[in-house]
MARDRENTOR-795519 format. One record per residue: residue in one letter; y, x, z of N, C-alpha, C, O, CB in turn. Coordinates in Angstrom, 1 decimal. Glycine has a CB too. Layout:
# residues N
NODE | A | Y | X | Z | Y | X | Z | Y | X | Z | Y | X | Z | Y | X | Z .
...
END
This chain:
# residues 112
NODE | M | 73.0 | 127.7 | 72.7 | 72.8 | 126.3 | 73.1 | 71.8 | 125.7 | 72.1 | 72.2 | 125.5 | 70.9 | 74.1 | 125.5 | 73.2 .
NODE | E | 70.6 | 125.4 | 72.6 | 69.7 | 124.7 | 71.7 | 69.6 | 123.2 | 72.1 | 69.3 | 122.9 | 73.2 | 68.3 | 125.4 | 71.8 .
NODE | I | 69.8 | 122.4 | 71.1 | 69.7 | 120.9 | 71.3 | 68.5 | 120.4 | 70.5 | 68.4 | 120.7 | 69.4 | 71.1 | 120.2 | 70.9 .
NODE | T | 67.7 | 119.6 | 71.2 | 66.6 | 119.0 | 70.6 | 66.6 | 117.5 | 71.0 | 67.3 | 117.1 | 71.9 | 65.2 | 119.7 | 71.0 .
NODE | A | 65.8 | 116.7 | 70.2 | 65.6 | 115.3 | 70.6 | 64.1 | 115.1 | 70.7 | 63.3 | 115.7 | 70.0 | 66.2 | 114.4 | 69.5 .
NODE | E | 63.7 | 114.3 | 71.7 | 62.3 | 114.1 | 72.0 | 62.0 | 112.6 | 72.1 | 62.8 | 111.9 | 72.8 | 61.9 | 114.8 | 73.3 .
NODE | W | 60.9 | 112.2 | 71.6 | 60.4 | 110.8 | 71.7 | 59.3 | 110.9 | 72.7 | 58.3 | 111.7 | 72.5 | 60.0 | 110.2 | 70.3 .
NODE | R | 59.4 | 110.2 | 73.8 | 58.4 | 110.2 | 74.9 | 58.0 | 108.8 | 75.2 | 58.7 | 107.8 | 75.1 | 58.9 | 111.0 | 76.1 .
NODE | S | 56.7 | 108.7 | 75.7 | 56.2 | 107.5 | 76.2 | 56.3 | 107.5 | 77.7 | 55.7 | 108.4 | 78.4 | 54.7 | 107.3 | 75.8 .
NODE | Y | 57.1 | 106.6 | 78.3 | 57.4 | 106.6 | 79.7 | 57.0 | 105.2 | 80.3 | 57.7 | 104.3 | 80.3 | 58.9 | 106.8 | 79.9 .
NODE | G | 55.7 | 105.2 | 80.8 | 55.2 | 104.0 | 81.4 | 55.1 | 102.9 | 80.4 | 54.4 | 103.0 | 79.4 | 56.1 | 103.5 | 82.5 .
NODE | E | 55.8 | 101.8 | 80.6 | 55.7 | 100.6 | 79.7 | 56.7 | 100.7 | 78.6 | 56.8 | 99.7 | 77.8 | 55.9 | 99.4 | 80.5 .
NODE | F | 57.5 | 101.7 | 78.5 | 58.5 | 101.8 | 77.4 | 58.6 | 103.2 | 76.9 | 58.1 | 104.2 | 77.6 | 59.9 | 101.3 | 77.9 .
NODE | D | 59.2 | 103.4 | 75.8 | 59.4 | 104.7 | 75.2 | 60.9 | 105.0 | 75.3 | 61.7 | 104.2 | 75.4 | 59.0 | 104.7 | 73.7 .
NODE | V | 61.2 | 106.3 | 75.3 | 62.5 | 106.8 | 75.4 | 62.7 | 107.9 | 74.3 | 61.8 | 108.6 | 73.9 | 62.9 | 107.4 | 76.8 .
NODE | V | 64.0 | 108.1 | 73.9 | 64.4 | 109.3 | 73.1 | 65.3 | 110.0 | 74.0 | 66.3 | 109.5 | 74.5 | 65.0 | 108.8 | 71.7 .
NODE | L | 65.0 | 111.3 | 74.2 | 65.8 | 112.2 | 75.0 | 66.6 | 113.1 | 74.2 | 66.2 | 113.6 | 73.1 | 64.9 | 113.0 | 76.0 .
NODE | I | 67.8 | 113.4 | 74.6 | 68.6 | 114.5 | 74.0 | 68.5 | 115.6 | 75.1 | 68.9 | 115.5 | 76.2 | 70.1 | 114.1 | 73.7 .
NODE | V | 68.0 | 116.8 | 74.6 | 67.7 | 117.9 | 75.5 | 68.5 | 119.1 | 75.1 | 68.5 | 119.5 | 73.9 | 66.2 | 118.2 | 75.6 .
NODE | E | 69.3 | 119.7 | 76.0 | 70.0 | 120.9 | 75.8 | 69.5 | 122.0 | 76.6 | 69.6 | 121.9 | 77.9 | 71.6 | 120.6 | 76.0 .
NODE | D | 69.1 | 123.1 | 76.0 | 68.6 | 124.2 | 76.7 | 67.5 | 123.8 | 77.8 | 67.5 | 124.4 | 78.9 | 69.7 | 125.0 | 77.4 .
NODE | G | 66.6 | 122.9 | 77.4 | 65.6 | 122.5 | 78.3 | 65.9 | 121.5 | 79.3 | 65.1 | 121.1 | 80.2 | 65.0 | 123.7 | 78.9 .
NODE | V | 67.2 | 121.0 | 79.4 | 67.6 | 120.0 | 80.4 | 68.0 | 118.7 | 79.7 | 68.7 | 118.7 | 78.7 | 68.8 | 120.6 | 81.2 .
NODE | V | 67.5 | 117.6 | 80.2 | 67.8 | 116.3 | 79.6 | 69.3 | 116.0 | 79.9 | 69.8 | 116.0 | 81.0 | 66.9 | 115.2 | 80.2 .
NODE | K | 70.0 | 115.7 | 78.8 | 71.4 | 115.3 | 78.9 | 71.6 | 113.8 | 78.7 | 72.5 | 113.2 | 79.3 | 72.2 | 116.0 | 77.8 .
NODE | E | 70.8 | 113.2 | 77.8 | 70.9 | 111.7 | 77.6 | 69.5 | 111.2 | 77.4 | 68.6 | 111.8 | 76.9 | 71.8 | 111.4 | 76.3 .
NODE | A | 69.3 | 109.9 | 77.8 | 68.1 | 109.2 | 77.7 | 68.4 | 107.8 | 77.1 | 69.1 | 107.0 | 77.7 | 67.3 | 109.1 | 79.0 .
NODE | L | 67.8 | 107.5 | 75.9 | 68.0 | 106.3 | 75.3 | 66.7 | 105.5 | 75.3 | 65.7 | 106.0 | 75.0 | 68.5 | 106.5 | 73.8 .
NODE | A | 66.9 | 104.2 | 75.5 | 65.7 | 103.3 | 75.4 | 65.3 | 103.3 | 73.9 | 66.1 | 103.0 | 73.1 | 66.0 | 101.9 | 75.9 .
NODE | A | 64.0 | 103.5 | 73.7 | 63.6 | 103.5 | 72.3 | 63.4 | 102.1 | 71.8 | 62.8 | 101.2 | 72.5 | 62.2 | 104.3 | 72.2 .
NODE | D | 63.9 | 101.8 | 70.7 | 63.7 | 100.6 | 69.9 | 63.6 | 101.0 | 68.5 | 63.7 | 102.1 | 68.1 | 64.8 | 99.5 | 70.2 .
NODE | A | 63.4 | 100.0 | 67.6 | 63.2 | 100.3 | 66.2 | 64.4 | 101.0 | 65.6 | 64.2 | 101.9 | 64.8 | 62.9 | 99.0 | 65.4 .
NODE | E | 65.6 | 100.7 | 66.0 | 66.8 | 101.3 | 65.5 | 66.9 | 102.7 | 65.9 | 67.2 | 103.6 | 65.1 | 68.1 | 100.5 | 65.9 .
NODE | V | 66.8 | 103.0 | 67.2 | 66.8 | 104.4 | 67.7 | 65.8 | 105.2 | 67.1 | 66.0 | 106.4 | 66.7 | 66.7 | 104.4 | 69.3 .
NODE | L | 64.5 | 104.7 | 67.0 | 63.4 | 105.5 | 66.5 | 63.6 | 105.7 | 65.0 | 63.2 | 106.8 | 64.5 | 62.1 | 104.8 | 66.7 .
NODE | H | 64.2 | 104.8 | 64.3 | 64.4 | 105.0 | 62.9 | 65.4 | 106.2 | 62.7 | 65.1 | 107.1 | 61.9 | 65.1 | 103.7 | 62.2 .
NODE | D | 66.4 | 106.2 | 63.5 | 67.4 | 107.3 | 63.4 | 66.8 | 108.6 | 63.8 | 67.0 | 109.7 | 63.2 | 68.6 | 107.0 | 64.2 .
NODE | F | 65.9 | 108.6 | 64.8 | 65.2 | 109.8 | 65.3 | 64.3 | 110.3 | 64.2 | 64.2 | 111.5 | 64.0 | 64.5 | 109.5 | 66.6 .
NODE | L | 63.6 | 109.4 | 63.6 | 62.6 | 109.9 | 62.6 | 63.1 | 110.1 | 61.2 | 62.6 | 111.0 | 60.5 | 61.5 | 108.8 | 62.5 .
NODE | A | 64.1 | 109.3 | 60.8 | 64.4 | 109.3 | 59.3 | 65.9 | 109.8 | 59.1 | 66.2 | 110.2 | 58.0 | 64.3 | 108.0 | 58.8 .
NODE | V | 66.7 | 109.8 | 60.1 | 68.1 | 110.1 | 59.8 | 68.5 | 111.4 | 60.6 | 68.9 | 112.4 | 60.0 | 69.1 | 109.0 | 60.2 .
NODE | L | 68.3 | 111.3 | 61.9 | 68.7 | 112.2 | 62.9 | 69.8 | 113.1 | 62.5 | 70.8 | 112.6 | 62.1 | 67.5 | 113.0 | 63.3 .
NODE | I | 69.7 | 114.0 | 62.5 | 70.0 | 115.1 | 63.4 | 71.4 | 115.5 | 63.4 | 71.9 | 115.3 | 64.5 | 69.1 | 116.2 | 63.1 .
NODE | P | 72.2 | 116.0 | 62.6 | 73.2 | 116.8 | 63.2 | 74.1 | 116.1 | 64.2 | 74.7 | 116.8 | 65.1 | 74.1 | 117.3 | 62.1 .
NODE | N | 74.2 | 114.8 | 64.2 | 75.0 | 114.2 | 65.2 | 74.3 | 113.8 | 66.5 | 74.9 | 113.1 | 67.3 | 75.7 | 112.9 | 64.6 .
NODE | V | 73.1 | 114.2 | 66.7 | 72.3 | 113.8 | 67.8 | 73.0 | 114.2 | 69.1 | 72.8 | 113.5 | 70.1 | 70.9 | 114.5 | 67.7 .
NODE | A | 73.7 | 115.3 | 69.2 | 74.4 | 115.7 | 70.4 | 75.4 | 114.7 | 70.9 | 75.8 | 114.6 | 72.1 | 75.1 | 117.0 | 70.2 .
NODE | A | 75.8 | 113.8 | 70.0 | 76.8 | 112.8 | 70.4 | 76.2 | 111.5 | 70.8 | 76.9 | 110.5 | 71.2 | 77.7 | 112.5 | 69.2 .
NODE | W | 74.9 | 111.3 | 70.7 | 74.2 | 110.1 | 71.1 | 74.4 | 109.9 | 72.6 | 74.4 | 110.8 | 73.4 | 72.7 | 110.1 | 70.8 .
NODE | K | 74.6 | 108.6 | 72.9 | 74.9 | 108.2 | 74.3 | 73.7 | 107.4 | 74.8 | 73.3 | 106.5 | 74.2 | 76.2 | 107.4 | 74.5 .
NODE | G | 73.2 | 107.8 | 76.0 | 72.0 | 107.2 | 76.6 | 72.4 | 105.9 | 77.3 | 73.5 | 105.6 | 77.7 | 71.3 | 108.1 | 77.5 .
NODE | D | 71.3 | 105.1 | 77.6 | 71.5 | 103.9 | 78.4 | 70.6 | 104.0 | 79.7 | 70.5 | 103.0 | 80.4 | 71.2 | 102.7 | 77.6 .
NODE | H | 70.0 | 105.1 | 79.9 | 69.2 | 105.3 | 81.2 | 69.9 | 106.4 | 82.0 | 70.3 | 107.4 | 81.4 | 67.7 | 105.7 | 80.9 .
NODE | P | 70.1 | 106.3 | 83.3 | 70.7 | 107.4 | 84.1 | 69.7 | 108.6 | 84.1 | 68.5 | 108.4 | 84.2 | 71.0 | 106.9 | 85.5 .
NODE | V | 70.3 | 109.7 | 84.0 | 69.5 | 111.0 | 84.1 | 69.8 | 111.5 | 85.5 | 70.8 | 112.3 | 85.8 | 69.9 | 112.0 | 83.0 .
NODE | D | 68.9 | 111.2 | 86.5 | 69.0 | 111.6 | 87.9 | 68.5 | 113.1 | 88.0 | 67.9 | 113.6 | 87.1 | 68.3 | 110.7 | 88.8 .
NODE | D | 68.8 | 113.7 | 89.1 | 68.4 | 115.1 | 89.3 | 66.9 | 115.2 | 89.2 | 66.4 | 116.3 | 88.7 | 68.8 | 115.5 | 90.7 .
NODE | D | 66.1 | 114.2 | 89.6 | 64.7 | 114.3 | 89.5 | 64.2 | 114.1 | 88.0 | 63.0 | 114.1 | 87.8 | 64.0 | 113.4 | 90.4 .
NODE | R | 65.1 | 113.8 | 87.1 | 64.7 | 113.5 | 85.7 | 65.4 | 114.5 | 84.7 | 65.5 | 114.1 | 83.6 | 65.0 | 112.1 | 85.3 .
NODE | L | 65.7 | 115.7 | 85.2 | 66.4 | 116.6 | 84.3 | 65.4 | 117.3 | 83.4 | 65.7 | 117.8 | 82.3 | 67.1 | 117.6 | 85.1 .
NODE | A | 64.1 | 117.4 | 83.8 | 63.1 | 118.0 | 83.0 | 62.5 | 117.0 | 82.1 | 62.2 | 115.9 | 82.5 | 61.9 | 118.6 | 83.9 .
NODE | P | 62.4 | 117.3 | 80.8 | 61.9 | 116.3 | 79.8 | 60.5 | 115.8 | 80.3 | 60.2 | 114.6 | 80.0 | 61.7 | 117.0 | 78.5 .
NODE | S | 59.7 | 116.6 | 80.9 | 58.3 | 116.1 | 81.2 | 58.4 | 115.0 | 82.3 | 57.4 | 114.2 | 82.4 | 57.5 | 117.2 | 81.8 .
NODE | A | 59.5 | 114.8 | 83.0 | 59.6 | 113.7 | 84.0 | 59.7 | 112.4 | 83.3 | 59.6 | 111.4 | 84.0 | 60.9 | 114.0 | 84.9 .
NODE | W | 59.9 | 112.4 | 82.0 | 60.1 | 111.1 | 81.2 | 58.8 | 110.7 | 80.5 | 58.8 | 109.8 | 79.7 | 61.2 | 111.3 | 80.2 .
NODE | G | 57.7 | 111.3 | 80.9 | 56.4 | 110.9 | 80.3 | 55.9 | 111.8 | 79.2 | 56.3 | 112.9 | 79.1 | 56.6 | 109.5 | 79.7 .
NODE | A | 54.8 | 111.3 | 78.6 | 54.1 | 112.1 | 77.6 | 54.9 | 112.2 | 76.3 | 55.5 | 111.3 | 75.8 | 52.8 | 111.4 | 77.3 .
NODE | L | 54.9 | 113.5 | 75.8 | 55.6 | 113.8 | 74.6 | 54.9 | 113.2 | 73.4 | 53.7 | 113.3 | 73.2 | 55.8 | 115.3 | 74.4 .
NODE | I | 55.7 | 112.5 | 72.5 | 55.1 | 112.0 | 71.3 | 55.6 | 112.9 | 70.1 | 54.7 | 113.3 | 69.3 | 55.6 | 110.5 | 71.0 .
NODE | M | 56.9 | 113.3 | 70.1 | 57.4 | 114.2 | 69.1 | 58.7 | 114.8 | 69.5 | 59.5 | 114.1 | 70.2 | 57.5 | 113.4 | 67.7 .
NODE | S | 58.9 | 116.0 | 69.1 | 60.2 | 116.6 | 69.3 | 60.7 | 117.3 | 68.0 | 60.0 | 117.7 | 67.2 | 60.2 | 117.7 | 70.5 .
NODE | R | 62.1 | 117.2 | 67.9 | 62.7 | 117.8 | 66.7 | 63.9 | 118.6 | 67.1 | 64.6 | 118.3 | 68.1 | 63.1 | 116.6 | 65.7 .
NODE | T | 64.3 | 119.5 | 66.2 | 65.5 | 120.3 | 66.4 | 66.6 | 119.6 | 65.6 | 66.3 | 118.7 | 64.9 | 65.3 | 121.8 | 65.9 .
NODE | T | 67.8 | 120.1 | 65.8 | 68.9 | 119.5 | 65.1 | 68.9 | 119.8 | 63.6 | 69.6 | 119.1 | 62.8 | 70.3 | 120.0 | 65.6 .
NODE | S | 68.1 | 120.7 | 63.1 | 67.9 | 120.9 | 61.7 | 66.8 | 120.0 | 61.1 | 66.7 | 120.0 | 59.9 | 67.4 | 122.4 | 61.4 .
NODE | G | 66.2 | 119.2 | 62.0 | 65.2 | 118.3 | 61.5 | 63.8 | 118.7 | 61.7 | 62.8 | 118.0 | 61.5 | 65.4 | 117.9 | 60.1 .
NODE | E | 63.6 | 120.0 | 62.0 | 62.2 | 120.6 | 62.2 | 61.5 | 119.9 | 63.3 | 62.0 | 119.7 | 64.4 | 62.3 | 122.1 | 62.4 .
NODE | I | 60.2 | 119.5 | 63.0 | 59.4 | 119.0 | 64.1 | 58.8 | 120.2 | 64.9 | 58.2 | 121.1 | 64.3 | 58.2 | 118.1 | 63.5 .
NODE | T | 59.0 | 120.2 | 66.2 | 58.6 | 121.4 | 67.0 | 57.3 | 121.1 | 67.7 | 56.6 | 122.0 | 68.1 | 59.7 | 121.8 | 67.9 .
NODE | D | 57.0 | 119.8 | 68.0 | 55.8 | 119.5 | 68.7 | 55.5 | 118.0 | 68.4 | 56.5 | 117.2 | 68.2 | 55.9 | 119.7 | 70.2 .
NODE | M | 54.2 | 117.7 | 68.4 | 53.9 | 116.3 | 68.0 | 52.5 | 116.0 | 68.5 | 51.6 | 116.8 | 68.4 | 54.0 | 116.0 | 66.5 .
NODE | D | 52.3 | 114.8 | 69.0 | 51.0 | 114.3 | 69.3 | 50.6 | 113.3 | 68.2 | 51.1 | 112.2 | 68.3 | 50.9 | 113.7 | 70.8 .
NODE | P | 49.8 | 113.7 | 67.3 | 49.6 | 112.8 | 66.1 | 49.1 | 111.4 | 66.5 | 49.5 | 110.4 | 65.9 | 48.7 | 113.4 | 65.1 .
NODE | E | 48.2 | 111.3 | 67.4 | 47.6 | 110.0 | 67.8 | 48.7 | 109.1 | 68.4 | 48.8 | 108.0 | 68.0 | 46.5 | 110.2 | 68.8 .
NODE | R | 49.5 | 109.7 | 69.3 | 50.6 | 108.9 | 69.9 | 51.7 | 108.5 | 68.8 | 52.2 | 107.4 | 68.8 | 51.2 | 109.6 | 71.1 .
NODE | F | 51.9 | 109.5 | 67.9 | 52.9 | 109.2 | 66.9 | 52.5 | 108.0 | 66.0 | 53.3 | 107.1 | 65.9 | 53.1 | 110.5 | 66.0 .
NODE | W | 51.3 | 108.1 | 65.5 | 50.9 | 107.0 | 64.6 | 50.7 | 105.7 | 65.3 | 51.0 | 104.6 | 64.7 | 49.6 | 107.3 | 63.9 .
NODE | A | 50.3 | 105.7 | 66.6 | 50.3 | 104.5 | 67.4 | 51.7 | 103.9 | 67.5 | 51.9 | 102.7 | 67.4 | 49.6 | 104.8 | 68.8 .
NODE | G | 52.6 | 104.8 | 67.8 | 54.0 | 104.3 | 68.0 | 54.6 | 103.8 | 66.7 | 55.3 | 102.7 | 66.7 | 54.9 | 105.4 | 68.4 .
NODE | V | 54.3 | 104.4 | 65.5 | 54.8 | 103.9 | 64.2 | 54.2 | 102.5 | 64.0 | 54.8 | 101.6 | 63.5 | 54.4 | 104.9 | 63.1 .
NODE | G | 52.9 | 102.4 | 64.4 | 52.2 | 101.1 | 64.2 | 52.9 | 100.0 | 65.0 | 53.1 | 98.9 | 64.5 | 50.8 | 101.2 | 64.5 .
NODE | I | 53.2 | 100.3 | 66.3 | 53.8 | 99.3 | 67.2 | 55.2 | 99.0 | 66.8 | 55.6 | 97.8 | 66.7 | 53.8 | 99.9 | 68.6 .
NODE | W | 56.0 | 100.0 | 66.5 | 57.5 | 99.8 | 66.3 | 57.8 | 99.4 | 64.9 | 58.9 | 98.7 | 64.7 | 58.2 | 101.1 | 66.7 .
NODE | F | 57.0 | 99.7 | 63.9 | 57.4 | 99.5 | 62.5 | 56.4 | 98.7 | 61.8 | 56.6 | 97.6 | 61.3 | 57.7 | 100.8 | 61.9 .
NODE | R | 55.2 | 99.2 | 61.6 | 54.2 | 98.6 | 60.7 | 53.8 | 97.2 | 61.1 | 53.4 | 96.4 | 60.3 | 53.0 | 99.5 | 60.5 .
NODE | S | 53.8 | 97.0 | 62.4 | 53.4 | 95.6 | 62.9 | 54.5 | 94.6 | 62.5 | 54.2 | 93.4 | 62.5 | 53.3 | 95.7 | 64.4 .
NODE | R | 55.7 | 95.1 | 62.1 | 56.8 | 94.3 | 61.7 | 56.9 | 94.2 | 60.2 | 57.9 | 93.7 | 59.6 | 58.1 | 94.7 | 62.4 .
NODE | G | 56.0 | 94.9 | 59.5 | 56.0 | 94.9 | 58.0 | 57.0 | 95.9 | 57.4 | 57.3 | 95.8 | 56.2 | 56.3 | 93.5 | 57.5 .
NODE | V | 57.4 | 96.9 | 58.2 | 58.4 | 97.9 | 57.7 | 57.8 | 99.3 | 58.1 | 56.8 | 99.3 | 58.8 | 59.8 | 97.7 | 58.2 .
NODE | D | 58.4 | 100.3 | 57.6 | 58.1 | 101.7 | 58.0 | 59.3 | 102.3 | 58.6 | 60.4 | 101.8 | 58.5 | 57.5 | 102.5 | 56.8 .
NODE | Y | 59.1 | 103.4 | 59.3 | 60.2 | 104.1 | 60.0 | 61.3 | 104.6 | 59.1 | 62.4 | 104.8 | 59.5 | 59.7 | 105.3 | 60.8 .
NODE | N | 61.0 | 104.8 | 57.8 | 62.1 | 105.2 | 56.9 | 62.6 | 104.0 | 56.0 | 63.4 | 104.3 | 55.1 | 61.6 | 106.3 | 56.0 .
NODE | T | 62.3 | 102.8 | 56.4 | 62.9 | 101.6 | 55.7 | 64.4 | 101.6 | 56.1 | 64.7 | 101.7 | 57.3 | 62.1 | 100.3 | 56.1 .
NODE | P | 65.3 | 101.4 | 55.2 | 66.7 | 101.4 | 55.5 | 67.0 | 100.3 | 56.6 | 66.4 | 99.2 | 56.6 | 67.5 | 101.1 | 54.3 .
NODE | R | 67.8 | 100.7 | 57.5 | 68.2 | 99.8 | 58.7 | 69.6 | 99.4 | 58.5 | 70.4 | 99.9 | 57.7 | 68.0 | 100.6 | 60.0 .
NODE | S | 70.0 | 98.4 | 59.3 | 71.3 | 97.8 | 59.3 | 72.4 | 98.6 | 60.0 | 73.6 | 98.5 | 59.8 | 71.3 | 96.4 | 59.8 .
NODE | R | 72.0 | 99.5 | 60.9 | 72.9 | 100.3 | 61.7 | 72.3 | 101.6 | 62.1 | 71.1 | 101.8 | 61.9 | 73.4 | 99.5 | 62.9 .
NODE | T | 73.1 | 102.5 | 62.6 | 72.6 | 103.8 | 63.1 | 72.9 | 103.8 | 64.6 | 73.7 | 103.0 | 65.1 | 73.2 | 105.0 | 62.4 .
NODE | V | 72.3 | 104.8 | 65.3 | 72.6 | 104.9 | 66.7 | 74.0 | 105.1 | 67.0 | 74.7 | 105.9 | 66.4 | 71.7 | 106.0 | 67.3 .
NODE | N | 74.5 | 104.4 | 68.0 | 75.9 | 104.5 | 68.4 | 76.2 | 105.8 | 69.1 | 75.5 | 106.2 | 70.1 | 76.3 | 103.3 | 69.4 .
NODE | A | 77.2 | 106.5 | 68.6 | 77.6 | 107.8 | 69.2 | 79.0 | 107.7 | 69.8 | 79.7 | 108.7 | 69.8 | 77.6 | 108.9 | 68.1 .
NODE | D | 79.3 | 106.5 | 70.3 | 80.7 | 106.4 | 70.9 | 80.8 | 107.1 | 72.2 | 81.8 | 107.1 | 72.8 | 81.0 | 104.9 | 71.2 .
END
């Protein structure tokens, strides 16, 4: 069982997907908190993250959720990345607010 997390650009919003053996299990709306945890904290508890978007049969493939920005394994290894989209996303979500993605946050992603 291979679990990865992917940050994708999906139309007018970004999502973070939890993918198990190539199938989307959870889809979370990306915001500064979720992306902070994806980029700076992540991983071993990523399998427990709970999404807020339904994963319908037509969205089981990660590619159905838009263009890949970055993917990581549970060990933290970056397995794929689009550098242009990554830095654009960091600029939008963090630097435009005067912080960076590894700036300490007030909470972590809810794994309830």
